[in-house]
Steps between C-alpha positions, in 0.01 A plus 500: 500500500823616665550162670458323163777715353734419785432127476528512121165323461293586193219745567308417184570331167362547150530315169733682263570526132853576380623654180420307183862374496544410870779239481805725546575832672413830336803656327351768271189693413248304297630149573170418682690344791440556869793648696646269763646705783378657822324831437364778717166666444539852353136602500139381483266683270185463290568380148286540187513127414489347850335616822837547670866479405781419748800662339827320575851648497598332175760552378701494820874445553474120457289538184755738347787259579320212327406721203855630449652152541258364238617771260865422574439128430300572183177351638319823407576778257732787578219757467223300672329697776444358845136607528295651782154514662508147636227440750247275661143544378172323449356368178319693233119486519376147418859371522445237771517225239874568477556359849317180411706464181824562690 
């Protein structure tokens, strides 16, 4: 595994689903977009809806900069929140059909 990290070769890959509005970067809570920046893992823990949840450090510095710039430009409302609890997780039970449907 260590050699794979040094050579930057993928260790494993999985199909993914993005937010229901995946075309642009996430700017605020509730926009159903997937954030587009490099994140660090904050924690891994059991979750009531999925078997595991990989909690990411959203919002991070880059996320805040994009959020505040969007407010300044009027792309989002002045009082819109940035959101939190962004993570990587599996599907709900019987949710595999979602991968096939994209």
